Structure formats: C-alpha cells, structure tokens
A tleap script that builds the chain and sets N, CA, C and O, in Angstrom:
source leaprc.protein.ff14SB
mol = sequence {
  NMET ASN LEU PRO ILE GLU GLU ILE ARG ASN
  LYS LEU ALA GLU LYS GLY LEU LYS VAL THR
  PRO GLN ARG LEU THR ILE LEU ASP ALA ILE
  TYR LYS LEU GLY ASN HIE PRO THR ALA GLU
  ASN ILE ILE GLU TYR ILE ARG GLN ASP ASN
  PRO ASN ILE ALA SER GLY THR VAL TYR LYS
  VAL LEU ASP THR LEU ILE ASP HIE LYS LEU
  VAL LYS LYS VAL TYR THR ASP LYS ASP ILE
  MET ARG TYR ASP GLY ILE VAL ASP ASN HIE
  HIE HIE LEU TYR CYS THR ASP GLN ASP ILE
  ILE GLU ASP TYR VAL ASP LYS ASP LEU ASP
  ILE LEU LEU ARG GLU TYR PHE LYS ASN HIE
  LYS ILE LYS GLY PHE GLN ILE ASN GLU PHE
  ALA LEU GLU ILE LYS GLY LYS PHE LYS ASN
  CARG
}
set mol.1.N position { 21.791 121.961 88.356 }
set mol.1.CA position { 22.308 122.369 87.141 }
set mol.1.C position { 22.260 124.256 87.442 }
set mol.1.O position { 21.330 124.894 87.936 }
set mol.2.N position { 23.685 124.808 86.914 }
set mol.2.CA position { 23.650 126.097 87.186 }
set mol.2.C position { 23.916 126.780 86.042 }
set mol.2.O position { 25.091 127.124 85.910 }
set mol.3.N position { 22.989 127.137 84.990 }
set mol.3.CA position { 23.354 127.788 83.916 }
set mol.3.C position { 23.851 129.628 83.872 }
set mol.3.O position { 23.446 130.491 84.650 }
set mol.4.N position { 24.680 129.787 82.884 }
set mol.4.CA position { 24.664 131.445 83.204 }
set mol.4.C position { 23.511 131.745 82.548 }
set mol.4.O position { 22.850 130.992 81.833 }
set mol.5.N position { 23.289 132.963 82.844 }
set mol.5.CA position { 22.015 133.968 82.769 }
set mol.5.C position { 22.056 134.227 81.183 }
set mol.5.O position { 20.946 134.436 80.692 }
set mol.6.N position { 23.041 134.246 80.385 }
set mol.6.CA position { 23.229 134.285 78.918 }
set mol.6.C position { 22.357 132.942 78.254 }
set mol.6.O position { 21.396 132.882 77.488 }
set mol.7.N position { 23.209 131.889 78.959 }
set mol.7.CA position { 22.593 130.865 77.875 }
set mol.7.C position { 20.749 130.774 78.460 }
set mol.7.O position { 19.883 130.478 77.636 }
set mol.8.N position { 20.481 130.989 79.536 }
set mol.8.CA position { 19.038 130.894 79.760 }
set mol.8.C position { 18.435 132.225 78.752 }
set mol.8.O position { 17.388 131.998 78.146 }
set mol.9.N position { 18.848 133.088 78.643 }
set mol.9.CA position { 18.504 134.248 77.493 }
set mol.9.C position { 18.203 133.280 76.436 }
set mol.9.O position { 17.074 132.892 76.135 }
set mol.10.N position { 19.339 132.915 75.885 }
set mol.10.CA position { 19.115 132.126 74.506 }
set mol.10.C position { 18.181 130.894 74.666 }
set mol.10.O position { 17.442 130.736 73.694 }
set mol.11.N position { 18.075 130.207 75.421 }
set mol.11.CA position { 17.062 129.228 75.715 }
set mol.11.C position { 15.514 130.054 75.463 }
set mol.11.O position { 14.696 129.749 74.596 }
set mol.12.N position { 15.405 130.927 76.252 }
set mol.12.CA position { 14.038 131.656 75.978 }
set mol.12.C position { 13.759 132.025 74.526 }
set mol.12.O position { 12.803 131.740 73.805 }
set mol.13.N position { 14.860 132.739 74.299 }
set mol.13.CA position { 14.658 133.459 72.728 }
set mol.13.C position { 14.670 132.212 71.530 }
set mol.13.O position { 14.073 132.328 70.460 }
set mol.14.N position { 15.495 130.965 71.941 }
set mol.14.CA position { 15.191 129.854 70.844 }
set mol.14.C position { 13.647 129.597 70.797 }
set mol.14.O position { 13.055 129.193 69.796 }
set mol.15.N position { 13.094 129.869 71.949 }
set mol.15.CA position { 11.651 129.024 71.854 }
set mol.15.C position { 10.580 130.229 71.544 }
set mol.15.O position { 9.374 130.194 71.792 }
set mol.16.N position { 11.110 131.003 71.109 }
set mol.16.CA position { 10.271 132.512 70.493 }
set mol.16.C position { 9.640 133.361 71.809 }
set mol.16.O position { 8.745 134.196 71.681 }
set mol.17.N position { 10.140 133.072 72.840 }
set mol.17.CA position { 9.574 133.890 73.869 }
set mol.17.C position { 10.427 135.207 74.201 }
set mol.17.O position { 11.654 135.231 74.291 }
set mol.18.N position { 9.636 136.204 74.351 }
set mol.18.CA position { 10.298 137.512 74.796 }
set mol.18.C position { 11.137 137.102 76.151 }
set mol.18.O position { 10.734 136.385 77.067 }
set mol.19.N position { 12.349 137.721 76.033 }
set mol.19.CA position { 13.298 137.694 77.405 }
set mol.19.C position { 12.485 138.976 78.447 }
set mol.19.O position { 12.418 140.200 78.327 }
set mol.20.N position { 12.069 138.235 79.237 }
set mol.20.CA position { 11.850 139.170 80.612 }
set mol.20.C position { 12.476 138.870 81.912 }
set mol.20.O position { 13.069 137.828 82.192 }
set mol.21.N position { 12.283 139.902 82.689 }
set mol.21.CA position { 13.316 139.739 84.099 }
set mol.21.C position { 12.362 138.495 84.618 }
set mol.21.O position { 13.043 137.510 84.902 }
set mol.22.N position { 11.207 138.345 84.773 }
set mol.22.CA position { 10.501 137.315 85.684 }
set mol.22.C position { 10.842 136.059 85.005 }
set mol.22.O position { 11.239 135.125 85.702 }
set mol.23.N position { 10.717 135.884 83.471 }
set mol.23.CA position { 11.203 134.687 82.970 }
set mol.23.C position { 12.874 134.169 83.456 }
set mol.23.O position { 13.207 133.060 83.875 }
set mol.24.N position { 13.666 135.290 83.250 }
set mol.24.CA position { 14.769 134.861 83.439 }
set mol.24.C position { 14.820 134.575 85.016 }
set mol.24.O position { 15.530 133.601 85.267 }
set mol.25.N position { 14.393 135.022 85.846 }
set mol.25.CA position { 14.485 134.961 87.354 }
set mol.25.C position { 14.161 133.249 87.680 }
set mol.25.O position { 14.919 132.435 88.207 }
set mol.26.N position { 12.808 133.052 87.181 }
set mol.26.CA position { 12.202 131.828 87.558 }
set mol.26.C position { 12.981 130.583 86.592 }
set mol.26.O position { 13.282 129.455 86.982 }
set mol.27.N position { 13.154 131.048 85.509 }
set mol.27.CA position { 13.959 129.587 85.050 }
set mol.27.C position { 15.318 129.536 85.712 }
set mol.27.O position { 15.683 128.414 86.065 }
set mol.28.N position { 16.150 130.576 85.948 }
set mol.28.CA position { 17.418 130.660 86.725 }
set mol.28.C position { 17.081 129.974 88.086 }
set mol.28.O position { 18.044 129.318 88.484 }
set mol.29.N position { 15.995 129.930 88.925 }
set mol.29.CA position { 16.004 129.691 90.054 }
set mol.29.C position { 15.427 128.143 89.867 }
set mol.29.O position { 15.476 127.359 90.816 }
set mol.30.N position { 15.006 127.848 88.886 }
set mol.30.CA position { 14.855 126.363 88.752 }
set mol.30.C position { 16.088 125.495 88.492 }
set mol.30.O position { 16.411 124.477 89.105 }
set mol.31.N position { 16.691 126.062 87.510 }
set mol.31.CA position { 18.249 125.579 87.232 }
set mol.31.C position { 18.994 125.469 88.589 }
set mol.31.O position { 19.587 124.440 88.909 }
set mol.32.N position { 18.919 126.916 89.614 }
set mol.32.CA position { 19.663 126.545 90.787 }
set mol.32.C position { 19.318 125.636 91.671 }
set mol.32.O position { 20.066 124.712 91.992 }
set mol.33.N position { 18.034 125.835 92.190 }
set mol.33.CA position { 17.278 124.725 92.691 }
set mol.33.C position { 17.705 123.393 92.553 }
set mol.33.O position { 18.075 122.655 93.467 }
set mol.34.N position { 17.622 123.100 91.221 }
set mol.34.CA position { 17.904 121.846 90.852 }
set mol.34.C position { 17.448 120.489 91.607 }
set mol.34.O position { 18.075 119.433 91.532 }
set mol.35.N position { 16.317 120.675 92.308 }
set mol.35.CA position { 16.038 119.291 92.960 }
set mol.35.C position { 14.558 119.157 92.938 }
set mol.35.O position { 13.810 118.855 93.868 }
set mol.36.N position { 14.243 119.470 91.553 }
set mol.36.CA position { 12.774 119.257 91.147 }
set mol.36.C position { 11.736 120.010 92.068 }
set mol.36.O position { 10.837 119.491 92.729 }
set mol.37.N position { 12.049 121.314 91.969 }
set mol.37.CA position { 11.347 122.225 93.267 }
set mol.37.C position { 10.027 122.276 92.951 }
set mol.37.O position { 9.719 121.998 91.792 }
set mol.38.N position { 8.809 122.701 94.071 }
set mol.38.CA position { 7.683 122.809 93.847 }
set mol.38.C position { 7.475 124.734 93.290 }
set mol.38.O position { 8.310 125.638 93.329 }
set mol.39.N position { 6.339 124.747 92.921 }
set mol.39.CA position { 6.227 126.504 92.728 }
set mol.39.C position { 6.442 127.180 94.008 }
set mol.39.O position { 7.012 128.271 94.014 }
set mol.40.N position { 5.900 126.450 95.468 }
set mol.40.CA position { 6.297 127.602 96.429 }
set mol.40.C position { 7.991 127.323 96.923 }
set mol.40.O position { 8.436 128.037 97.821 }
set mol.41.N position { 8.691 126.492 96.429 }
set mol.41.CA position { 9.946 126.486 96.565 }
set mol.41.C position { 10.703 127.604 95.772 }
set mol.41.O position { 11.620 128.370 96.066 }
set mol.42.N position { 9.865 127.367 94.519 }
set mol.42.CA position { 10.478 128.713 93.643 }
set mol.42.C position { 10.171 129.960 94.074 }
set mol.42.O position { 10.998 130.852 93.884 }
set mol.43.N position { 8.971 130.241 94.710 }
set mol.43.CA position { 8.397 131.782 95.145 }
set mol.43.C position { 9.638 132.139 96.003 }
set mol.43.O position { 10.470 133.026 95.816 }
set mol.44.N position { 9.520 130.968 97.259 }
set mol.44.CA position { 10.240 131.222 98.489 }
set mol.44.C position { 11.745 131.570 97.849 }
set mol.44.O position { 12.244 132.579 98.347 }
set mol.45.N position { 12.324 131.091 97.116 }
set mol.45.CA position { 14.053 131.262 96.662 }
set mol.45.C position { 14.106 132.635 95.915 }
set mol.45.O position { 15.063 133.348 96.214 }
set mol.46.N position { 13.178 133.136 94.945 }
set mol.46.CA position { 13.156 134.235 94.284 }
set mol.46.C position { 12.722 135.575 95.181 }
set mol.46.O position { 13.153 136.688 94.878 }
set mol.47.N position { 11.922 135.384 96.197 }
set mol.47.CA position { 11.582 136.415 96.932 }
set mol.47.C position { 12.738 136.823 97.847 }
set mol.47.O position { 12.805 138.007 98.178 }
set mol.48.N position { 13.779 135.835 98.346 }
set mol.48.CA position { 14.957 136.391 98.916 }
set mol.48.C position { 15.712 137.627 98.172 }
set mol.48.O position { 16.440 138.344 98.858 }
set mol.49.N position { 15.553 137.891 96.776 }
set mol.49.CA position { 16.251 138.952 96.262 }
set mol.49.C position { 15.143 139.951 95.536 }
set mol.49.O position { 15.353 141.083 95.100 }
set mol.50.N position { 13.761 139.117 95.535 }
set mol.50.CA position { 12.912 139.832 95.024 }
set mol.50.C position { 11.623 139.636 95.596 }
set mol.50.O position { 10.935 138.716 95.152 }
set mol.51.N position { 11.067 140.558 96.767 }
set mol.51.CA position { 10.161 140.396 97.557 }
set mol.51.C position { 8.845 140.553 97.268 }
set mol.51.O position { 7.876 140.040 97.827 }
set mol.52.N position { 8.890 141.397 96.236 }
set mol.52.CA position { 7.405 141.889 95.918 }
set mol.52.C position { 7.037 141.001 94.473 }
set mol.52.O position { 6.037 141.299 93.820 }
set mol.53.N position { 7.905 139.946 94.075 }
set mol.53.CA position { 6.979 139.240 93.226 }
set mol.53.C position { 5.870 138.330 93.437 }
set mol.53.O position { 5.812 137.411 94.253 }
set mol.54.N position { 5.173 138.627 92.767 }
set mol.54.CA position { 3.475 137.947 92.976 }
set mol.54.C position { 3.455 136.270 92.668 }
set mol.54.O position { 3.947 135.706 91.690 }
set mol.55.N position { 2.957 135.845 93.454 }
set mol.55.CA position { 2.682 134.348 93.299 }
set mol.55.C position { 2.186 134.011 91.870 }
set mol.55.O position { 2.644 133.202 91.063 }
set mol.56.N position { 1.223 134.773 91.783 }
set mol.56.CA position { 0.273 134.489 90.349 }
set mol.56.C position { 1.418 134.785 89.153 }
set mol.56.O position { 1.268 134.252 88.054 }
set mol.57.N position { 2.546 135.645 89.412 }
set mol.57.CA position { 3.563 135.890 88.152 }
set mol.57.C position { 3.973 134.621 88.117 }
set mol.57.O position { 3.906 134.007 87.052 }
set mol.58.N position { 4.423 134.066 89.168 }
set mol.58.CA position { 5.492 132.691 88.830 }
set mol.58.C position { 4.751 131.824 88.432 }
set mol.58.O position { 5.195 131.114 87.530 }
set mol.59.N position { 3.112 131.505 89.034 }
set mol.59.CA position { 2.676 130.684 88.219 }
set mol.59.C position { 2.177 130.716 86.676 }
set mol.59.O position { 1.865 129.705 86.048 }
set mol.60.N position { 2.155 131.831 86.246 }
set mol.60.CA position { 1.655 132.079 84.959 }
set mol.60.C position { 3.046 131.927 84.005 }
set mol.60.O position { 3.027 131.569 82.827 }
set mol.61.N position { 4.301 132.293 84.806 }
set mol.61.CA position { 5.858 132.010 84.196 }
set mol.61.C position { 5.680 130.364 83.714 }
set mol.61.O position { 5.672 129.831 82.605 }
set mol.62.N position { 5.560 129.911 84.919 }
set mol.62.CA position { 5.867 128.341 85.089 }
set mol.62.C position { 4.916 127.620 83.956 }
set mol.62.O position { 5.356 126.665 83.316 }
set mol.63.N position { 3.799 128.049 83.777 }
set mol.63.CA position { 2.753 127.321 82.716 }
set mol.63.C position { 3.310 127.847 81.160 }
set mol.63.O position { 3.147 127.174 80.142 }
set mol.64.N position { 4.008 129.205 81.195 }
set mol.64.CA position { 4.357 129.276 79.851 }
set mol.64.C position { 5.888 128.618 79.466 }
set mol.64.O position { 6.222 128.366 78.308 }
set mol.65.N position { 6.486 128.461 80.294 }
set mol.65.CA position { 7.909 127.755 80.460 }
set mol.65.C position { 7.438 126.303 79.882 }
set mol.65.O position { 8.018 125.883 78.881 }
set mol.66.N position { 6.472 125.575 80.441 }
set mol.66.CA position { 5.909 124.472 80.251 }
set mol.66.C position { 5.367 124.086 78.654 }
set mol.66.O position { 5.546 123.167 77.855 }
set mol.67.N position { 4.621 125.325 78.702 }
set mol.67.CA position { 3.892 125.012 76.895 }
set mol.67.C position { 4.918 125.181 75.927 }
set mol.67.O position { 4.885 124.553 74.869 }
set mol.68.N position { 6.032 126.160 76.267 }
set mol.68.CA position { 7.231 126.106 75.679 }
set mol.68.C position { 8.344 124.895 75.576 }
set mol.68.O position { 9.346 125.082 74.885 }
set mol.69.N position { 8.162 123.714 76.237 }
set mol.69.CA position { 8.969 122.930 76.720 }
set mol.69.C position { 10.329 123.210 77.148 }
set mol.69.O position { 11.311 122.551 76.807 }
set mol.70.N position { 10.333 124.173 77.876 }
set mol.70.CA position { 11.484 124.531 78.619 }
set mol.70.C position { 11.679 123.944 80.120 }
set mol.70.O position { 12.763 123.963 80.704 }
set mol.71.N position { 10.463 123.415 80.667 }
set mol.71.CA position { 10.514 123.081 82.041 }
set mol.71.C position { 9.286 121.906 81.805 }
set mol.71.O position { 8.288 122.072 81.104 }
set mol.72.N position { 9.571 120.902 82.437 }
set mol.72.CA position { 8.480 119.754 82.612 }
set mol.72.C position { 7.941 119.525 84.144 }
set mol.72.O position { 8.606 119.643 85.173 }
set mol.73.N position { 6.994 119.280 84.058 }
set mol.73.CA position { 6.170 119.036 85.290 }
set mol.73.C position { 6.128 117.434 85.829 }
set mol.73.O position { 5.804 116.459 85.152 }
set mol.74.N position { 6.449 117.445 86.904 }
set mol.74.CA position { 6.444 116.226 88.018 }
set mol.74.C position { 5.966 115.914 88.833 }
set mol.74.O position { 6.377 116.417 89.879 }
set mol.75.N position { 4.929 115.013 88.938 }
set mol.75.CA position { 4.104 114.760 90.063 }
set mol.75.C position { 4.391 113.568 90.907 }
set mol.75.O position { 4.535 112.454 90.403 }
set mol.76.N position { 4.491 113.826 92.399 }
set mol.76.CA position { 4.636 112.943 93.309 }
set mol.76.C position { 3.463 112.111 93.785 }
set mol.76.O position { 2.258 112.263 93.582 }
set mol.77.N position { 4.205 111.081 94.552 }
set mol.77.CA position { 2.764 110.047 94.936 }
set mol.77.C position { 1.905 111.241 96.054 }
set mol.77.O position { 0.688 111.143 96.206 }
set mol.78.N position { 2.562 112.122 96.636 }
set mol.78.CA position { 1.763 113.027 97.395 }
set mol.78.C position { 1.075 113.736 97.061 }
set mol.78.O position { 0.293 114.338 97.796 }
set mol.79.N position { 1.201 113.909 95.458 }
set mol.79.CA position { 0.157 114.772 94.753 }
set mol.79.C position { 0.577 116.108 94.655 }
set mol.79.O position { -0.278 116.972 94.466 }
set mol.80.N position { 1.901 116.445 94.765 }
set mol.80.CA position { 2.602 117.454 94.885 }
set mol.80.C position { 3.315 117.839 93.265 }
set mol.80.O position { 4.092 117.117 92.642 }
set mol.81.N position { 2.899 118.886 92.936 }
set mol.81.CA position { 3.507 118.972 91.720 }
set mol.81.C position { 4.896 119.823 91.516 }
set mol.81.O position { 5.063 121.019 91.755 }
set mol.82.N position { 5.855 118.862 91.002 }
set mol.82.CA position { 7.217 119.599 90.917 }
set mol.82.C position { 7.790 120.114 89.527 }
set mol.82.O position { 7.197 119.701 88.530 }
set mol.83.N position { 8.814 120.920 89.348 }
set mol.83.CA position { 8.981 121.348 88.117 }
set mol.83.C position { 10.666 120.884 87.744 }
set mol.83.O position { 11.580 121.089 88.543 }
set mol.84.N position { 10.829 120.350 86.637 }
set mol.84.CA position { 12.247 120.129 86.198 }
set mol.84.C position { 12.655 120.736 85.132 }
set mol.84.O position { 12.106 120.791 84.032 }
set mol.85.N position { 13.818 121.277 85.547 }
set mol.85.CA position { 14.269 122.067 84.124 }
set mol.85.C position { 15.252 121.301 83.114 }
set mol.85.O position { 15.862 121.861 82.203 }
set mol.86.N position { 15.314 119.915 83.420 }
set mol.86.CA position { 15.872 119.221 82.433 }
set mol.86.C position { 14.820 118.341 81.292 }
set mol.86.O position { 14.259 117.267 81.513 }
set mol.87.N position { 14.783 118.886 80.464 }
set mol.87.CA position { 13.752 118.414 79.416 }
set mol.87.C position { 14.145 117.163 78.574 }
set mol.87.O position { 13.299 116.369 78.163 }
set mol.88.N position { 15.580 117.027 78.327 }
set mol.88.CA position { 15.901 116.140 77.564 }
set mol.88.C position { 15.434 114.716 78.227 }
set mol.88.O position { 15.084 114.790 79.405 }
set mol.89.N position { 15.395 113.507 77.640 }
set mol.89.CA position { 15.156 112.266 78.118 }
set mol.89.C position { 15.880 112.047 79.121 }
set mol.89.O position { 17.084 112.261 78.972 }
set mol.90.N position { 15.315 111.476 80.673 }
set mol.90.CA position { 16.114 110.814 81.566 }
set mol.90.C position { 14.597 110.274 82.477 }
set mol.90.O position { 13.413 110.398 82.165 }
set mol.91.N position { 15.186 109.705 83.584 }
set mol.91.CA position { 14.438 109.168 84.388 }
set mol.91.C position { 14.450 109.642 85.884 }
set mol.91.O position { 15.214 110.576 86.127 }
set mol.92.N position { 13.791 109.187 86.807 }
set mol.92.CA position { 13.523 109.631 87.854 }
set mol.92.C position { 13.693 108.608 89.069 }
set mol.92.O position { 13.026 107.573 89.065 }
set mol.93.N position { 14.552 108.877 90.075 }
set mol.93.CA position { 14.597 108.211 91.217 }
set mol.93.C position { 13.219 108.720 92.439 }
set mol.93.O position { 13.467 109.757 93.056 }
set mol.94.N position { 12.291 108.245 92.655 }
set mol.94.CA position { 11.525 108.745 93.631 }
set mol.94.C position { 11.402 108.044 94.788 }
set mol.94.O position { 10.770 106.988 94.817 }
set mol.95.N position { 12.127 108.680 96.098 }
set mol.95.CA position { 12.056 108.339 97.438 }
set mol.95.C position { 10.781 108.421 97.957 }
set mol.95.O position { 10.379 109.556 98.212 }
set mol.96.N position { 9.982 107.399 98.195 }
set mol.96.CA position { 8.547 107.489 99.036 }
set mol.96.C position { 8.635 108.048 100.248 }
set mol.96.O position { 7.895 109.000 100.495 }
set mol.97.N position { 9.260 107.721 100.923 }
set mol.97.CA position { 9.631 108.036 102.392 }
set mol.97.C position { 9.879 109.475 102.520 }
set mol.97.O position { 9.112 110.061 103.285 }
set mol.98.N position { 10.907 110.266 101.859 }
set mol.98.CA position { 11.051 111.448 101.971 }
set mol.98.C position { 10.682 112.326 100.839 }
set mol.98.O position { 11.179 113.440 100.675 }
set mol.99.N position { 9.672 111.717 99.953 }
set mol.99.CA position { 9.404 112.562 98.721 }
set mol.99.C position { 10.303 113.444 97.983 }
set mol.99.O position { 10.041 114.532 97.469 }
set mol.100.N position { 11.489 112.752 98.015 }
set mol.100.CA position { 12.634 113.366 97.019 }
set mol.100.C position { 12.652 112.601 95.479 }
set mol.100.O position { 12.488 111.400 95.265 }
set mol.101.N position { 12.893 113.629 94.533 }
set mol.101.CA position { 13.037 112.947 93.388 }
set mol.101.C position { 14.642 113.557 92.833 }
set mol.101.O position { 15.177 114.641 93.063 }
set mol.102.N position { 15.044 112.573 92.158 }
set mol.102.CA position { 16.411 112.563 91.388 }
set mol.102.C position { 16.697 112.223 90.316 }
set mol.102.O position { 16.613 110.997 90.233 }
set mol.103.N position { 17.086 112.805 89.178 }
set mol.103.CA position { 17.404 112.468 87.977 }
set mol.103.C position { 18.184 111.516 87.933 }
set mol.103.O position { 19.141 111.367 88.693 }
set mol.104.N position { 17.789 110.618 86.851 }
set mol.104.CA position { 18.682 109.502 86.684 }
set mol.104.C position { 18.958 109.005 85.081 }
set mol.104.O position { 18.220 108.465 84.258 }
set mol.105.N position { 20.194 109.391 85.042 }
set mol.105.CA position { 20.228 108.911 83.608 }
set mol.105.C position { 21.212 107.651 83.229 }
set mol.105.O position { 22.248 107.590 83.890 }
set mol.106.N position { 20.975 106.544 82.141 }
set mol.106.CA position { 21.538 105.491 81.845 }
set mol.106.C position { 21.075 105.207 80.472 }
set mol.106.O position { 19.937 104.874 80.144 }
set mol.107.N position { 22.260 105.407 79.599 }
set mol.107.CA position { 22.177 105.253 78.207 }
set mol.107.C position { 21.856 103.921 77.753 }
set mol.107.O position { 21.222 103.627 76.740 }
set mol.108.N position { 22.472 102.977 78.797 }
set mol.108.CA position { 22.253 101.704 78.443 }
set mol.108.C position { 20.923 101.254 78.847 }
set mol.108.O position { 20.485 100.294 78.213 }
set mol.109.N position { 20.232 101.716 79.716 }
set mol.109.CA position { 18.745 101.240 79.988 }
set mol.109.C position { 17.866 102.199 78.836 }
set mol.109.O position { 16.735 101.746 78.655 }
set mol.110.N position { 18.074 103.016 78.304 }
set mol.110.CA position { 17.804 103.716 77.456 }
set mol.110.C position { 17.615 103.253 76.164 }
set mol.110.O position { 16.607 103.555 75.526 }
set mol.111.N position { 18.694 102.387 75.620 }
set mol.111.CA position { 19.064 101.498 74.533 }
set mol.111.C position { 18.127 100.418 74.726 }
set mol.111.O position { 17.527 100.115 73.694 }
set mol.112.N position { 17.834 99.761 75.743 }
set mol.112.CA position { 17.342 98.600 76.089 }
set mol.112.C position { 15.606 99.050 75.949 }
set mol.112.O position { 14.808 98.466 75.216 }
set mol.113.N position { 15.397 99.813 76.530 }
set mol.113.CA position { 13.842 100.184 76.283 }
set mol.113.C position { 13.537 100.802 74.714 }
set mol.113.O position { 12.418 100.788 74.201 }
set mol.114.N position { 14.276 101.130 74.323 }
set mol.114.CA position { 14.258 101.660 72.587 }
set mol.114.C position { 14.195 100.299 71.801 }
set mol.114.O position { 13.438 100.228 70.833 }
set mol.115.N position { 14.787 99.456 72.092 }
set mol.115.CA position { 14.878 98.062 71.241 }
set mol.115.C position { 13.935 97.277 71.635 }
set mol.115.O position { 13.508 96.508 70.774 }
set mol.116.N position { 13.288 97.205 73.077 }
set mol.116.CA position { 12.538 96.476 73.500 }
set mol.116.C position { 10.859 96.895 72.741 }
set mol.116.O position { 10.051 96.128 72.215 }
set mol.117.N position { 10.785 98.319 72.939 }
set mol.117.CA position { 9.459 98.437 71.997 }
set mol.117.C position { 9.488 98.921 70.526 }
set mol.117.O position { 8.517 99.255 69.847 }
set mol.118.N position { 10.739 98.894 70.182 }
set mol.118.CA position { 11.010 98.674 68.472 }
set mol.118.C position { 10.732 97.134 68.255 }
set mol.118.O position { 10.487 96.853 67.082 }
set mol.119.N position { 10.719 96.067 69.155 }
set mol.119.CA position { 10.415 94.875 68.601 }
set mol.119.C position { 9.041 94.206 69.247 }
set mol.119.O position { 8.504 93.138 68.952 }
set mol.120.N position { 8.660 95.194 70.224 }
set mol.120.CA position { 7.294 95.048 70.762 }
set mol.120.C position { 6.337 95.981 70.729 }
set mol.120.O position { 6.005 96.480 71.804 }
set mol.121.N position { 5.758 96.371 69.632 }
set mol.121.CA position { 5.046 97.320 69.442 }
set mol.121.C position { 3.734 97.239 70.292 }
set mol.121.O position { 3.179 96.149 70.432 }
set mol.122.N position { 3.230 98.380 70.863 }
set mol.122.CA position { 2.131 98.358 71.499 }
set mol.122.C position { 0.931 98.857 70.554 }
set mol.122.O position { 1.022 99.968 70.031 }
set mol.123.N position { -0.356 97.925 70.300 }
set mol.123.CA position { -0.917 98.093 68.934 }
set mol.123.C position { -1.706 99.532 69.558 }
set mol.123.O position { -1.935 99.967 70.686 }
set mol.124.N position { -1.940 99.937 68.318 }
set mol.124.CA position { -2.675 101.193 68.267 }
set mol.124.C position { -2.005 102.187 69.302 }
set mol.124.O position { -2.801 102.726 70.071 }
set mol.125.N position { -0.992 102.436 69.408 }
set mol.125.CA position { -0.292 103.550 70.148 }
set mol.125.C position { 1.329 103.814 69.740 }
set mol.125.O position { 2.191 102.935 69.724 }
set mol.126.N position { 1.480 104.900 69.492 }
set mol.126.CA position { 2.773 105.382 68.783 }
set mol.126.C position { 3.547 106.105 70.187 }
set mol.126.O position { 3.169 107.159 70.698 }
set mol.127.N position { 4.535 105.397 70.591 }
set mol.127.CA position { 5.648 106.082 71.455 }
set mol.127.C position { 6.561 107.015 71.069 }
set mol.127.O position { 7.461 106.907 70.237 }
set mol.128.N position { 6.139 108.271 71.987 }
set mol.128.CA position { 7.304 109.571 71.495 }
set mol.128.C position { 8.055 109.666 72.530 }
set mol.128.O position { 9.026 110.410 72.391 }
set mol.129.N position { 7.950 109.246 73.354 }
set mol.129.CA position { 9.200 109.513 74.460 }
set mol.129.C position { 8.605 108.335 75.607 }
set mol.129.O position { 7.449 107.918 75.678 }
set mol.130.N position { 9.781 107.949 76.471 }
set mol.130.CA position { 9.482 107.170 77.489 }
set mol.130.C position { 10.551 107.771 78.530 }
set mol.130.O position { 11.708 108.081 78.243 }
set mol.131.N position { 9.979 107.870 79.718 }
set mol.131.CA position { 10.741 107.985 81.010 }
set mol.131.C position { 10.205 107.166 82.249 }
set mol.131.O position { 9.019 106.922 82.473 }
set mol.132.N position { 11.343 106.769 83.053 }
set mol.132.CA position { 10.635 105.719 84.028 }
set mol.132.C position { 10.882 106.395 85.476 }
set mol.132.O position { 11.929 107.035 85.580 }
set mol.133.N position { 10.027 106.323 86.613 }
set mol.133.CA position { 9.812 106.691 87.548 }
set mol.133.C position { 10.213 105.528 88.580 }
set mol.133.O position { 9.378 104.660 88.836 }
set mol.134.N position { 11.348 105.505 89.112 }
set mol.134.CA position { 11.779 104.157 89.692 }
set mol.134.C position { 11.806 104.610 91.387 }
set mol.134.O position { 12.657 105.290 91.961 }
set mol.135.N position { 10.591 103.992 91.937 }
set mol.135.CA position { 10.428 104.219 93.303 }
set mol.135.C position { 11.151 103.398 94.376 }
set mol.135.O position { 11.258 102.184 94.202 }
set mol.136.N position { 11.680 104.005 95.524 }
set mol.136.CA position { 12.218 103.263 96.107 }
set mol.136.C position { 12.527 103.938 97.760 }
set mol.136.O position { 11.611 104.638 98.191 }
set mol.137.N position { 13.656 103.770 98.599 }
set mol.137.CA position { 14.068 104.464 99.358 }
set mol.137.C position { 15.668 104.833 99.196 }
set mol.137.O position { 16.507 104.023 98.802 }
set mol.138.N position { 15.889 105.926 99.493 }
set mol.138.CA position { 17.426 106.357 99.515 }
set mol.138.C position { 18.129 105.594 100.820 }
set mol.138.O position { 17.514 105.415 101.871 }
set mol.139.N position { 19.182 105.270 100.655 }
set mol.139.CA position { 19.616 104.764 101.822 }
set mol.139.C position { 20.665 105.899 102.206 }
set mol.139.O position { 20.998 106.796 101.431 }
set mol.140.N position { 21.232 105.713 103.751 }
set mol.140.CA position { 22.071 106.636 104.347 }
set mol.140.C position { 21.755 108.151 104.320 }
set mol.140.O position { 22.627 108.997 104.514 }
set mol.141.N position { 20.383 108.463 104.054 }
set mol.141.CA position { 19.962 109.925 104.024 }
set mol.141.C position { 18.983 110.321 105.411 }
set mol.141.O position { 18.550 111.465 105.554 }
savepdb mol mol.pdb
quit
C-alpha cells in the first residue's frame, strides 16, 4: 500500500498525534514496504535517505503508532515481530517455510465467522475482533 504523504499526515492528526518528520517517515516506510516488515527492515529502508536516524527513535515511534492503533504487531512462528499498516479487520496467510506473511481479505469468511460466533457464544468472553492466521506453504515461490 502506498499512501500520499498528505493522507499519512491526516491519519496521524486524526489520532491526535503531532505530525513529526520521524512519524511521517516511519509510517510511510511501513506502507511502502507493505510486506509486514520487521523494525530492522524499516530502519534499513529509512536509512537509505536518512542515514542518521537512530534505531531507538524508530522503536519509540513504532510503539506510539501501535498505541494509537495506526499499526498492529504481527508475530511469526520464528518469534520475529513484524508490523502491519493495515489495521482494518483482515486475516494473514503465513508461509512457515519462508517466514512470509501476506494479507488475506475474504468478506464471505468474515460473515461466516461473525454469524458463527453470534450463534455460538463463548461463555465469559466478549469477542471484539477476530483475525485468522492461516499457516501453510506458498506454491511456486
């Protein structure tokens, strides 16, 4: 996903965040990389144009973006934390061989899950959101 900088500015402002060059750059990098990047991927990408940005700054901004629900954390089986710039409900396809995550959107599946849990309540638990992680192997990659 590649968003215009003005749209990224608006997203930050809508969440009540001060629009700083660091926040713009990091959120833009997450959208441009678009492959559920690690913090290290983000730092490497940003340092191509901003070689002096500190790793600590990137981690601090990532935490802020997560706290304000602009980014989600995604963990892999290899215990690697990745970041997802798509915060709307969606699922993930996770290739266990290659440690690759891809977004998977299926409105029919969402309806099926919503209806299932509407009819099959989990005692003592309120569902706020659901997201599947579908594990397997990508073919022909």
